[in-house]
C-alpha positions as CSV (number, residue, x, y, z in Angstrom):
1,M,-70.3,31.2,-27.1
2,G,-67.1,33.2,-27.7
3,K,-66.3,33.2,-24.0
4,Q,-66.9,29.4,-23.6
5,K,-64.7,28.7,-26.7
6,F,-61.9,30.9,-25.2
7,L,-62.1,29.0,-21.9
8,G,-61.9,25.7,-23.7
9,V,-58.8,26.7,-25.6
10,C,-57.1,27.8,-22.4
11,L,-58.0,24.4,-20.7
12,I,-56.6,22.5,-23.6
13,F,-53.3,24.5,-23.5
14,F,-53.1,23.9,-19.7
15,L,-53.5,20.2,-20.1
16,V,-50.9,19.9,-22.9
17,S,-48.4,21.8,-20.7
18,I,-48.9,19.4,-17.8
19,I,-48.4,16.4,-20.1
20,Q,-45.2,17.7,-21.6
21,A,-43.8,18.5,-18.1
22,C,-44.5,14.9,-16.9
23,T,-43.1,13.2,-19.9
24,T,-39.9,15.3,-20.1
25,A,-37.4,13.7,-17.7
26,V,-34.2,15.4,-16.8
27,K,-31.3,12.9,-16.5
28,A,-28.5,13.7,-14.1
29,P,-25.1,13.2,-15.6
30,V,-23.3,10.1,-14.5
31,S,-19.5,10.1,-14.4
32,G,-17.6,7.0,-15.3
33,R,-14.1,6.0,-14.2
34,H,-12.6,7.2,-17.5
35,G,-14.3,10.5,-17.9
36,N,-17.6,12.4,-17.6
37,K,-19.5,10.6,-20.3
38,P,-23.1,9.9,-19.4
39,A,-23.7,6.3,-18.4
40,D,-27.0,4.4,-18.3
41,A,-28.3,1.8,-16.0
42,T,-26.7,-1.0,-18.0
43,V,-23.3,-0.3,-16.4
44,T,-24.5,-0.8,-12.9
45,S,-23.8,-4.5,-12.7
46,S,-20.2,-4.1,-14.0
47,A,-19.6,-1.3,-11.5
48,I,-20.7,-3.6,-8.7
49,V,-18.4,-6.4,-9.9
50,E,-15.5,-4.0,-10.2
51,K,-16.1,-2.7,-6.6
52,K,-16.1,-6.3,-5.4
53,E,-12.8,-7.1,-7.1
54,V,-11.1,-4.0,-5.6
55,R,-11.7,-5.6,-2.1
56,T,-10.2,-8.9,-3.3
57,F,-7.3,-7.8,-5.4
58,H,-4.6,-5.1,-5.3
59,I,-3.5,-3.7,-8.7
60,V,0.3,-3.4,-8.6
61,D,1.4,0.2,-9.2
62,K,4.9,1.4,-10.1
63,G,7.2,1.2,-7.1
64,D,5.1,-1.5,-5.3
65,T,6.8,-4.5,-3.9
66,L,5.2,-7.6,-2.4
67,Y,6.4,-6.5,1.0
68,S,4.9,-3.0,0.7
69,I,1.5,-4.5,-0.5
70,A,1.6,-6.9,2.5
71,W,2.4,-4.1,4.8
72,R,-0.5,-1.9,3.5
73,Y,-3.1,-4.6,4.0
74,G,-1.7,-6.2,7.2
75,H,-0.7,-9.5,5.7
76,D,2.3,-11.7,6.2
77,P,4.4,-11.5,3.0
78,K,4.9,-15.2,2.9
79,T,1.1,-15.8,3.0
80,L,0.5,-13.2,0.3
81,A,3.1,-14.9,-1.9
82,S,1.5,-18.3,-1.3
83,W,-2.0,-17.0,-2.2
84,N,-0.6,-15.7,-5.5
85,V,1.9,-18.6,-6.2
86,I,4.8,-16.2,-6.3
87,N,8.2,-17.6,-5.3
88,S,11.3,-15.8,-4.0
89,P,12.6,-13.2,-5.0
90,Y,8.9,-12.1,-5.2
91,V,9.1,-10.3,-8.5
92,I,5.8,-8.5,-9.4
93,Y,4.8,-6.2,-12.3
94,P,2.8,-3.0,-12.7
95,G,-0.7,-3.8,-13.6
96,Q,-0.6,-7.2,-12.0
97,L,-3.5,-8.3,-9.8
98,I,-2.4,-9.4,-6.3
99,R,-4.9,-11.6,-4.5
100,L,-5.6,-10.2,-1.0
101,K,-7.7,-13.2,0.1
102,P,-7.1,-16.9,-0.3
103,A,-8.9,-18.5,-3.2
104,K,-12.1,-20.4,-2.5
105,Q,-11.6,-24.1,-1.9
106,G,-11.6,-25.9,-5.3
107,A,-10.8,-22.7,-7.2
108,K,-7.5,-22.5,-9.1
109,Q,-5.0,-20.2,-7.4
110,G,-2.5,-18.2,-9.2
111,R,-2.8,-15.5,-11.9
112,S,-6.3,-14.1,-12.6
113,S,-7.5,-14.1,-16.2
114,L,-7.5,-10.3,-15.8
115,Q,-3.9,-10.2,-14.6
116,P,-1.2,-9.1,-17.1
117,G,2.4,-10.1,-17.0
118,P,4.0,-13.4,-16.1
119,V,3.9,-14.8,-12.6
120,I,6.7,-16.9,-11.1
121,N,5.5,-20.3,-10.0
122,K,6.9,-23.8,-9.6
123,R,6.5,-24.6,-13.3
124,T,8.5,-21.5,-14.4
125,P,12.1,-22.2,-15.3
126,K,14.7,-20.9,-12.9
127,R,15.8,-17.4,-13.7
128,K,18.3,-14.9,-12.4
129,K,17.1,-12.6,-9.6
130,I,15.6,-9.5,-10.9
131,V,16.2,-6.2,-9.1
132,A,13.6,-3.5,-9.7
133,K,16.1,-0.7,-9.5
134,P,19.9,-0.5,-8.9
135,P,21.0,0.2,-5.3
136,A,21.7,3.8,-4.6
137,E,25.2,4.9,-3.9
138,N,25.8,4.6,-0.2
139,T,29.2,4.7,1.5
140,Q,27.8,3.1,4.6
141,K,26.8,-0.2,3.0
142,S,28.2,-3.2,4.7
143,S,31.0,-5.1,2.9
144,G,31.7,-8.6,3.8
145,T,30.8,-8.2,7.4
146,Y,27.0,-8.6,6.9
147,K,25.6,-11.5,8.7
148,P,21.8,-12.1,8.4
149,T,19.9,-12.8,11.5
150,S,18.4,-16.3,12.0
151,K,15.8,-17.4,9.5
152,S,13.2,-17.1,12.2
153,G,12.9,-16.4,15.8
154,A,14.0,-13.5,18.0
155,V,15.8,-10.4,16.8
156,R,18.2,-8.2,18.8
157,W,16.7,-4.7,18.5
158,Q,18.1,-1.3,19.2
159,W,16.6,2.2,19.0
160,P,16.4,3.6,15.5
161,T,17.0,7.2,16.6
162,R,17.2,9.4,19.7
163,G,14.3,11.5,21.0
164,K,11.2,11.5,23.1
165,L,8.1,9.4,22.5
166,L,5.1,11.3,21.2
167,K,1.4,10.5,21.6
168,S,-0.4,10.7,18.3
169,N,-4.0,10.1,17.2
170,S,-3.0,9.3,13.6
171,P,-4.1,5.8,12.3
172,T,-0.4,4.8,12.0
173,A,0.2,5.6,15.6
174,K,-1.8,2.6,16.7
175,K,0.6,0.3,14.9
176,G,3.9,1.7,16.2
177,I,5.6,4.6,18.1
178,D,6.5,8.2,17.1
179,I,9.9,9.5,18.2
180,S,10.4,13.2,18.1
181,G,13.7,14.8,17.1
182,K,15.2,17.3,14.7
183,T,14.8,17.4,10.9
184,G,17.8,15.8,9.3
185,Q,19.0,13.8,12.3
186,R,20.3,10.2,11.8
187,V,17.9,7.3,11.6
188,V,19.5,3.8,11.8
189,A,18.5,0.2,11.2
190,A,17.1,-1.2,14.4
191,A,18.5,-4.6,13.6
192,T,20.5,-6.3,10.8
193,G,18.5,-7.2,7.7
194,E,17.7,-6.5,4.0
195,V,15.8,-3.4,2.7
196,V,12.7,-4.7,1.0
197,Y,11.0,-1.3,0.3
198,S,12.3,2.2,0.0
199,G,9.9,4.8,-1.4
200,S,6.8,6.9,-0.8
201,G,4.0,4.8,-2.2
202,L,2.1,4.1,1.1
203,L,-0.4,6.7,2.1
204,G,0.2,8.2,5.6
205,Y,3.8,7.1,5.8
206,G,5.7,9.7,3.7
207,K,9.1,8.4,2.6
208,L,9.2,4.9,4.0
209,I,11.8,2.2,4.5
210,I,10.9,-1.4,5.3
211,I,13.6,-3.9,6.5
212,K,13.3,-7.6,6.6
213,H,15.2,-9.1,9.5
214,N,14.1,-12.8,9.0
215,D,11.1,-14.7,7.9
216,T,9.2,-13.6,11.0
217,Y,10.1,-9.9,11.6
218,L,9.9,-6.7,9.6
219,S,10.6,-3.1,10.7
220,A,9.5,0.2,9.2
221,Y,10.8,3.7,9.4
222,A,8.4,6.5,8.2
223,H,8.3,10.3,7.6
224,N,11.9,10.4,6.4
225,Q,13.5,13.4,4.9
226,K,16.1,11.5,2.8
227,L,16.3,7.8,2.0
228,I,19.9,6.6,2.0
229,V,19.4,2.9,1.3
230,A,17.6,1.3,-1.6
231,E,15.7,-2.0,-2.1
232,G,18.0,-5.0,-2.0
233,D,20.6,-3.3,0.2
234,K,22.0,-5.3,3.2
235,V,22.2,-3.3,6.4
236,K,23.8,-3.8,9.8
237,A,22.2,-2.9,13.1
238,G,23.0,0.7,13.8
239,Q,23.8,1.6,10.2
240,Q,22.3,4.9,9.0
241,I,19.5,4.3,6.6
242,S,17.8,7.8,6.4
243,T,17.4,11.2,7.9
244,M,14.4,12.3,10.0
245,G,11.7,14.3,8.2
246,S,8.3,15.7,9.3
247,D,4.8,14.3,9.6
248,S,1.7,15.8,8.0
249,K,1.5,18.4,10.7
250,G,5.1,19.5,10.1
251,I,6.4,18.0,13.3
252,P,9.9,16.4,13.0
253,V,9.3,12.8,13.9
254,L,10.2,9.2,13.1
255,H,7.4,6.7,13.0
256,F,8.7,3.2,13.8
257,E,6.9,-0.1,13.5
258,I,7.7,-3.7,14.1
259,R,5.6,-6.5,12.6
260,K,5.7,-10.2,13.4
261,N,4.3,-12.4,10.7
262,G,2.7,-9.4,9.1
263,K,0.9,-8.2,12.3
264,P,2.0,-5.0,14.2
265,I,3.4,-5.5,17.7
266,D,4.4,-3.0,20.3
267,P,8.0,-1.9,19.7
268,L,8.4,-0.9,23.3
269,H,8.2,-4.6,24.2
270,Q,11.1,-5.3,21.9
271,L,13.4,-2.3,22.2
272,P,15.9,-2.1,25.1
273,R,15.0,0.3,28.0
274,S,16.4,3.7,27.5
């Protein structure tokens, strides 16, 4: 009897151990956007909604302009402004949601309920033009000789710098050309226009300048070492705007793009033969 009782106790202990192992679940930690606090399954639906909104909207960050946002997503700035009911001079604010797709038919366009800050529309009283930051000191700015190109149509282009064309496998290379040179050499405006972006907020472009030439054409100058012009500056064709810097591999190069109605076109079809 003693042996049978001992075996019975062992069997009971074994069964209890198995039950405890099955009922004890080990939860893997789930990290949220705002820290490493555990999250349960109730946040799944909101996370999916947020992911969907990221594809539809861009949250304005410090230094963004409507032109830089349009450039990043490959949209025509005029179209982007229309989708968001933003009129010239296209003032936007940090934290504002910029719609990247047209609103569905029948839906009210304009500011989202999640979008902080005022949005300029037709019902907003006229106000003075707001400049995000004062123009940088630049002795090469044009005085009274600046003459903008036609509102739309062809632009007379010239080479932005001297050098040899490089072949590159970078994502940006498919949208423009890379011109090799020396660090610090002159980079000039390829045509007369207005600087609509001067900064380093676009991934893959380094220090970048975007110039608006008319309602149709924009040009961009990437991987600069020094930016000489600021947003709002009027520049003439051939005027120095920056100095050449290096790409992510440390190669001195200027990446140059031309976009027509927001879409990249081959600069070699626009620039004069050299």
